[in-house]
N, C-alpha and C positions, 0 to 999 in steps of 0.2 A: 865403373862397375867392376867388382872382383871377377877374376877369371873363371871361378867355379860357377858364377851366375851368368856368365856370358852365353850368348846363343851358340849352341853347337849344331851346325848345319851339316857337318860331314856325316854322311850315312843316314841323314834324316829321311824318313819315308812319309811323304806328304801326298795328299790326293792330287791327281794330275787332270787338268781339263784341256782338251784340244782347242786350239785357237786357229784363226784363219792363216796365221803365218807360221805357227809351230805346231806340229802334230802331237807334241808331247809337252804342252805348257802347263806348269803347276799352278793351281789356283787355291788360295786359302779361303775358307769360309763356306757360306751357303749361297746358293743361287737364288736371287730375289724373285725369279720367275716362278718359284714354287709358291709364292704368295701373290700371284697376279690378281687373284680375286679381290684382294684388299688394296691393290695399288692405287686405284682411283680415289678411294676414300682417304688413304694416307696422303696422296698428293694434294688433295684439297685442304686437308688439315695442315700440311706443311706450308702451303701458300698463306693460309690465314695466320699461322704462327710466325712465319717469316715477315709478313707485312703487318704485324700486330700494331706497330707504332703508327703506321699510316691509318689503319682502321680506328685506333684510339683517338688520333688527332682529329679526323673527320667527325667522329661521333661527338667528341668534346666541343668542337666548334659549332656543330649543328645544335647540340643541347644548349650551349651558351647563348646562341642567337635566339633560340626559342624562349629560353628563360628570360632574357632581357626584354624581348618583345612582350612576353606575358606580363611581366611586372610593370611595364610601361603602359599597358592597355587600361582604359577606364573601365572599372567594374560595371557590368550590366546586370540588372536584377530583372527577373521575370515573375510577374504575379499572374495567377491563373484562377479564373472563376469557372465553375462547372454548372451547366444548365441541363435540365432534363426536358427534351423537346418531344412531346407526344404528338400523335397524329392530330391534324386539325379537325375538330368536330364539326358536324353539320350545324346549320342554324338551329338554335335552341327553340324547341316548340313546347317543351314542358320542363318542370323542375327535374324530372328523371333524366333528361338529356344532359344534365350537367355531369353525370357520372358515366356516361356511355363512352366506351373506348372504341377507336377505329384503328385497324392495323396501320403501322407506319411503313412506308416504302423508302427505298434509297433516294428516289427523285425528290421526295418531300424534304428529307434531311439535307440533301444537297442544296435545295432551294433556300432553306433556312440559313445555311452557312453562307450562301451568297448574299443574303440580306444582311447578315452580321458584318460582312466585309464591304457593304455598300458605302458609297460616298455620303449618302443622306445621314445614316447613323453616325458615321465618323465626324461629319461636320457638326451635327447636333451635340455630340460629346465634347468636341473642341470648344464650342460656344458655351456649353453648360459649365465646364471646368475653367474656362478662361485661359486656355493654353496659349493663346496668341499673346498673352501678357506675361507668360512665364519666361524669366530670363534664359533659362537653359534651353527652352524650346526655340526661342527667338534666335539665340546664338547658333543652335544646331541648324535651324532652317536657313540662316543667313550664310553660314560657312560651308554649306554643301555637304554635310555629313551624310553617311549612309549612301554615298554614291550620287547625291542630288546635286545638280548644277547650281552655282551661286546665283541667287536672285535676291530681290529686295526682301527685307525682313518681314514686312507686313503682307507678304503674298499669301493669300489663302490657299492657293493651289500647292504651294511649297509645304505649308503646314499639313495639308491633307495628305500629300504623298509621304511626308515624314511619318505621320501617324499610321498610315496603312503599312509602311515598311516595317514598323515595329509591332504590328498586330498579327497574331497567328491564331486562326480558328481551325480546330481539328476535331473530328468526331472520334470518340472512343470506339474501337472495333467491337462489333456484335452488340451494340447497345444504342440507346437513344441519347446518351450523354454527349454533350459537346463542350470542349474546353476552349475558353476564351483566354488567351495568353497575351500579355503585353510586356514588352521589354523596354527598359529605360535605365538611366543612371541613378534615378531616385526611386527607391523601393516603395515608399509610401504613395508617391504619385502614380506609380505603375499599378498599384492595387486600386487606387481611386478610379483610374481610367478604365480598368477591367470591369469593376462593379458598375460604373456609370454606363458603360456600353451595354452591359446585361440589362440594366433597368430600362434604358432607352429602347432596347429591343423588345422587352415585354410590353412596354407602353405602346410601342408602334404596333405590335400584334393586336393588343386590345383595341386601340383606336381604329384599326382597320376593320375589325369585326363590328365595333359599335356603329361606325359610319355605314357599313353595309346593312346592319339591322334597321337603322333609322330610315335609310333609303327604301328598304323593302316595306317598312310600315307605311310610308307615304304612298307607295304604289298600291298596297292592299286597301287603303282607305278609298282611293279613287275607284278601284275595281269593285269594292263593296257597294258603293252607291249605284253603280250600273247594274250589279246583280240584284239589288233590292227592287229596282224598277222592273226587271225581267220577271222576278217571282210574282210580283203583283199582277202583271199583265197576263202571265200564263194561268194564274189561279182564276182570274176573272173570266177568261175564255173557257175554262173547264166548267165553271158554274153555269155559264150561259148555255152551254151545249146540253148539260144534264136537264136544265129546266125546259129547254126546247123539245127534247125527246122523252120527257117524263121518266127520266132515269132517277130512281130513288136509291136502290141498293143493287147495283149491277152485279156485284160479286156473288150474291145468293142466287139470283136468277140464272146467272151463267152456269153455276155449278149444278142446279136442278136440271136444266135442259141437257147439259152434257151427261149427267148421270142417266136420264131417261134414254137418251140415244145409245148410251153404252149398254143398257139393259136390253133394249130392243135388238141391238146388233148381236148380242150374245144369244138371245132367243132365236133369231133368224139363223144363226150358225148351227144351233142344235137342231132346228127344224130341217135344215138342209141335210144334215147328217142322217137324221131319221128317215127322210124321204128317199135318200140314196140307198139306204140299207133295205127299206121295204120294196123299193123298185127292183133292186137286184134279186131279192128273194122271189118276187112275183114272176120276173122274167125267167128265173131258173126253173120253177115248177111248171110254168106255162109251156116251156120248151120240152120238158121231160116229166110227164105226169107219173111215170113209174117210180120216180124218186121222191114223190110228195111226202111219203111217210118219213123218209130219212131227213129231208130238208126241213119239213115243218115240225118234226119231232112230235108227231101225233101218236099217242099210245094206242088209241082205238084202232086206227088204221093199221098199225103195226101188228096188233093182235089178230085182226081180220086176215091180214096177209099170211100170218103164221098158221091161222086156222085153215085158210084156203090151201096152203101148201100141204098141210097134214091130210086133209080130205082128198086132195088130188092124189097123194101117194096111196091112200087106201083104195081109191077108185081104180087106179092103175093095177094094183095087186089083185083086186077082186075081178077086174076085167080079164086079167090073164088067167085067173083061176076058174071063174065060173062062166065067162062069156058075156056078151052084151045083153042078153035077154034075161039074165038072172035078176031076180027081184033085189037082191042085195046090191048088185051093180047099179041098177036103176036108182035105188035110194041114194047111193053115193053120188050119182050124177046130179040128182035133184039138189042135194046139199051143196055140191060144188057150184052149181049155177046160182043158187041163192047167195052164197058167200061172195061170189064174183060181183053179183048185182049190188050187194052192200058196199063192197070195196069201191066200185065205180061211183056210187052215190057219194060216199065219204070224200073221195078225191075231188069231185066237182065242188062239194061244199067248201073244202079247204082252199081250193084255188080261188073260189069266189070271195072267200074271207080275206085272202092275201091281197086280192085286187082292191077290195074295199079299203083295206088299211093303206094301201099305196095311194089311192085317190084322196083319202083323208089327209095324209101327210103332205101331198102335193098342194091341196087347198090351203092348209095351214101355212105352208111356206110362202104361198103367194100373198096371203094376208099380212104376214110378218114383213115381207119385202116391201109391200105398199106402205106399212106403218113406218118402217125405217126410212124409206124415201121421203115421206112427209116430215119425219123428225129432222132429217138432214136439211131439208129446206128451211125449217124453222131455225136450226142452228146457224145455217148460212146467213139468214136474215139478221139474226142477232149479232153474229160476228161482223157482218157488214156495218151494223149500227155501232159496234164498239171500236171499230178501227180508229175513227176520228177521236173517240173518247180516250182510247189508250194513248194516242199520240199527245193529246192535250195533257193527260195525266202524267205521262213520262216527262214531258217538257217541264211541267210544274215540279215534279220530284227532283229532277236534275238541278234545276235552278235553286230549289230549296236546299239541296245538299251542298252545292257550291257556296251558297250564301252562308250556311251554318259553318262549313269548314273554314272559309276565309275569315269569318267573324272570330272563330276560335284562334286562328293563327294571328290575327291582329291583336287580340288580347294578350297572347303569349309573347309576341314580339315586343309589345309595349312594356311587359314586365322584364323580359330578358335584356332589353336595351340598357337597363340600369344595373345588370349583374356583371361583375368582372370575371366572367368565365374564361379562363385562359388555359391553354395547353402547354405552357412553358413555366417551369418551376426552377428556382435557384437551388441547386444541390449544395454547393459550397461557395460562399462568397470569397472573393480574392482577399488574401492577407499580405501585408508587407513582408517579402522574403528577407531572411537574415543573411543568406549566403548568395553571392552573385552566381548567375548561371554561366557567365563567362567573364574573364578567362578562367578556365580550370587549370590552374598553374601546374599542379602535379601531373595531371593528365597530359597537358601540353609538353611538359618536360619529358615525360615518359615517351610520348610519341616522337618528340625530337630526338631522343636517344635512340629509339628503334630505327627511325629514318636515317639518323647519322650512321648507325651500325650498318644498315643496308647499303648506304652510299659508300661507306668505308670499305665494306667487303667487295662491293662492285668495283670501286677504284683499285683495290688490291688485285683483283683478278684481271682488270684491264692492264695495270702495270705489269703484272706477271705475263699476260699474253703478249705485250709489246716488248718484253724482255727476251732478247735472243740468246742470252747466255746459257751455258750448260749448267744444269742444277742437280743432276743425279748421276750416279755411276753408270746406270744402264744407258742413259743418253750419251754419256761420254764414250762408252764402249762402242755404241753404234756409230758415232761420228768418227772416232779414231780407227775403228775396225780392228781393235786389239783389246785384250783383257786388261782389267785393272790390276796393277801390281800392288797398290796400297791406297788406303784412304787416310790422308793426313788431316787431322782436325785443326780447327782454328785455335791458335794460342790465345788464352785469356789471362788476365791478371789474376782472377780468382777462378780456378778451374771448375769448381762445383756449383757456381752461381752464374746466371746469365749476365754478361757484360752490358753496360749501358750503351756502348757504341762499339761497332765492329772494327777491329784493327785489320784492315785489308792487307797489310804487308806482313802478315804472320808475326805480329808483335813488333810493329814498326817502332814503338817507343822503346823497346828493349831488344835490339837486334842480336846482341851477343847471346842472350839466353835462348832465343829461338834457333840461331845458327848452331849453337852448341848444346842442343837439347839433350843429347845422349850423355853429355858430361855434367851439365848443371841440373838437369831434371831427369835423371836416369830411370825413375819409376813412373814418369808421367805418361799420359795417353799419347802425347806427341812423340816421346821417345819410342814407345812401343810401336807406333805406326811406322817409324823408320826401320825398326827391326823387322817388321812385317815386309817392308820394301826389300830389305836385305834378303830375306828368305825367298821372296818371289823372284828376285833377280838371279840369285844363285841357282835356283831350280828352273829358271826359264829355258835354259838350253841343256837340260839334263841329258846325259850324265856329266857333261863338262860345262861348267858355268862360263859365261862370257868374261874374257880377260879385260878387254877395253870397252868401257861403257860410256856413251855420250848422254848427257842430261841436257835437254833443251825444252823449249816451249814455243807456242805460236807467237805470243807477244811478250813484252817486257813486264817485269814486276809480278810474275805468276809464282815465284818461289822456287825457281830452278836452282839457283845458287845454294840456297839453304838445303834443298833436297840433295844436291850433289855432295855438299860438305858433310851432312849427317850420314849419308850412305857410305862415304869414305871412312868416317869415324867408326861406323858399325863394322865395316870390313876389317879395319885395323884392330878393333877391340878383340876380335877373335884370334888375333895372332898372325894374320896374313899381312905380308908386306904390301902396303897400299900407297899409291901416289894419286893425289888430287891435282889436276891441272886446270888452272884458270885460263881457259882459251877465249874468254870474252875480253879481247884486247881493246874494245871500245869503252866498256863500262865495267872494269874489274871490281870484284867485291870479296873474293876469298881471303886475301891478305887482311883486309880491314876486319872481316868477321873473326879471324883468328888472332887479331891484334898483332900482326907481323908487319915488318918493314918491307914495303913493296918496292925495293930498289932494283935489284937484278932479277930478271924473270924470263918468261918464254919469249917475249918480244926481243929482248937483248940477245938471247941465244940465236934466234932465227936471223937476226941482222949481223951476227958474228961478233958482237961486242964482247962476249965472254963465253966461257964454257958452260956445259950443263951442270957440272958439279958446283960451280959458283952460284947457279940459279936455284938449286934444290935447297930447301929449308927443312930442318927437322922440327916436328911439332912435339915438344917435350911432354905434354900431358898424355899423349898416345904414342908410345915409342915406335910402333910399327907404321906410323903414318908420316909420309913425307909430302911436302907441299911445293908445287911449282907455280909461283904467282905469275901474273900477267906481265909485270914489268912496266916500263914507260910506255905511254900510248904512242903507237907508231902511226905514220900518215897513211899507210896502206895495209890494214889488217888482213883483208881478204887475200892479197898477194902473198903475204907471209905464210898464212895458214895453208894455202894451196901449193906452196913451194915443195921441192924435193927434200929440203932440210927438215920440214915438218914431218914428212913421211919417214925419213931416216930416223928422226928423233923417236917417233913412236915405236919403230922396230927395235931400237936400242932399249927403250924403257920397258918394252915387253919382256926383254931378257932379264932385266934387273928387278922388276916388281911383279907380284902375282896378280894384282888388280890395278887397273888404271881407270880413274873416274874423271871425266872431262866435263867441265862446266863451259857451255858454249853460249853465244848470243842467241836471241830468239830467231825463229826461222823466217818469219815474214819480213821484218825490216831489212835484214842483210842476208848475204849468202854464206856467211861463215859456218853456220850449222850444217848447211847442205854440203859444204866442202868437207867438214870434219866427219860427217856421217859415213863417208866412203872409207875412212881409216879405222873404224871401230867395228866391234863384233855385234853391237846392238845399240839401239836408241831407246831411252826411257823418256816418254813424252809427258811433260807436266801440264796439267790443266787446272786452272783456278776455278773453284766452284762459285757459280753465280756471277762471274765476271767475264770469263773468256767467251767470246761469241762463237756460236756453232759454225758460222761461215769461216771464221779465222782458223779454227781447228781443222776443218775439212780441207781448207786451202793448204795449210802447213803439212798435213798428212800427204796430200798429193805431191807437194814439192819434195818431201823426203822419199816417197816411193819412186818418183821420177829419177831421183839421184841414186837409186839402188840401195837405200838404207833399209836396215832390218829393224822394224819397230817391235821391241819386245813387249811393250805394254805401256800403260799410262799410269801416272800418279795423280790421283784426284786430290788436289791440295786446297788448304784453307776451307775445309768443310765445317760449317757451323752445325755441329751435331745436334744442337737444341732446336734448330729450325728446319733442317733438311731430313729429319726422320732417322738419324743415326745415333740419337742419344742413348738408345738401348744398347748400342755397341760399346759405348764409352762410359757415360755418366753412371749408370747403375752398377757397373762392374768396377770401375776405378775409384769411384768416390761413394763411399757408403758411410752411414752413421754420422759421425762428426766431420766427415770430409777427409779422413786419413786415407792415404794411398795404399792400395794393396799390391803385393808383388805377384807376378805371374810370368809364365813363359811366353815366348814369342808365338808358339802354336796356338795360344788362346787370345791373340791380339785381334786387331781389326779384321772383320770379315770383308773381303773384297769381292 
């Protein structure tokens, strides 16, 4: 990359985020916790996207197995006949009863369905169609199809169970319609069986009614003979009784006597009322004769009393005026006495008249009472005579009615026995179906696909749950207890399209391109991620960047050597003198990645075989970069790295170079990284996405912390941006349109 396009980090002002180990640690990008509300949905989608081939494989296998099974299955055809089953009518007594409807209940329909599924109708249908001689039926019955145990081919029980296993009778909801469905490999035979079963059911229903009618007719004929004898006997007894008692027309005589008694009773009631009224009037005037005029309403007496009162008043006035001896007074006295005498006479006459009226009413009441008593005696004698007559008459009438009714019923039953009055009607006869009811190949395949997808997704989540590797930056930061310095994407052969297989060794097929990404792919997302790492490292201990930096990981093959090499190239590209030291004396790889001869190196210097100047190699593509390869493999790498010569060497190199980048072995297998961590200013911990186990990372962190190492942060390496939810950080920015790469600055690189 040209110098004017190189990253200029001197004086750069970037946002700083405090970390547990550094109070002023710079962090590039956006905190994902701001989007915590979408984290679960994004995590689920990432799992599905990551395990998409597992899901696709399971779905394909399930769909393929279902498809093979569906195409190998024998087609089964279902023929359906529809019957309208109305309520069972009562015994037909007249022609009008043929059209009389009776409400249908659930129990009746359920009973008819049980009859349709009965062994009797099934056996009759089998015999009628000769199914025992059908090759397909014989083979099916003998081979134990439909879950039946293998028995002899001529077994009637086996054919019957096979028949009933393929028969389905179901009522249409909220109706009287019943569907008779039969399944079989032969569509024509299935239709014949359904129609034959419906016909046998109708015939069974009619035969049952016909037999019941004939049985009832025989019973009625027997009862009719007995009733005829009873009618004749009761009629003869009635005639003999009427002749013996001279009864000709008993009904007219009975009505006359009853009418006469009713009239006399009414007259007696009126006479009693009249007598009570006259008796009360007589007793009233008898006890108080002064009130006779008022009670009897006699005008003459009232006038006499008024005249008497007037004369009395005149007499009193004259007496006071003239005295008792005056002629006028005497005349008035004489008139008063005369009127008084008339009043007394009239009162006695009225009282006598009221008494006579009372005595007359009393006599009339007695006469009527005697007549009523005599008439009641006559009625009682007549009623006593008619009791036996009525009994004989009622018995005769009852026997006559029973005889007539039973005779009419016998005639109707004789007629109805020949009528095919049925309450079952065929709505739709069964027709040979053209399309099999099963297997439904498309539906089965669709169900198989859905089930396969469900199983695949379930398997994907199970595998993800069993996977203990670190899959996200947030998880890595929690385990390492340090911020992420950079996110390094997985190198692909075609950056803007998903690879068919994941290269877990960061481009293991082309190691030189990955190791020298800043030189061979300077504008790629991979190169920009290392520039982001450079920015984070330089600002990790602001204001003074770490001079000696150790690059390590928990286990092998996590990309620490590639990370160390690209970081050193990035430091050197900006003009700073940089030395990369391959301290992995057990499995060195820096010289091979740079295509250098690993002859003399760090191991030779520490053993005293040669000087440091002889071991240092100039890397010509980057003038500011020097390389200290590992050299020959020593027998005791840990002792050499922990020697005083190593400590002295690092002190000397600090004086000659501005930056020292040390590639060390992994932490857990050997102690080399723990030893080297005590000589450097900070440690960059490389974690491989989706591979490194959480337990391994946590153990390596504790080992480094116990050694007193300063972990500046972690490098989240080999991130599949298309699966892990980081595609938005890379794909849409670096690859647009036809896939051409866009140039950008390091401050716009990967968000960590």
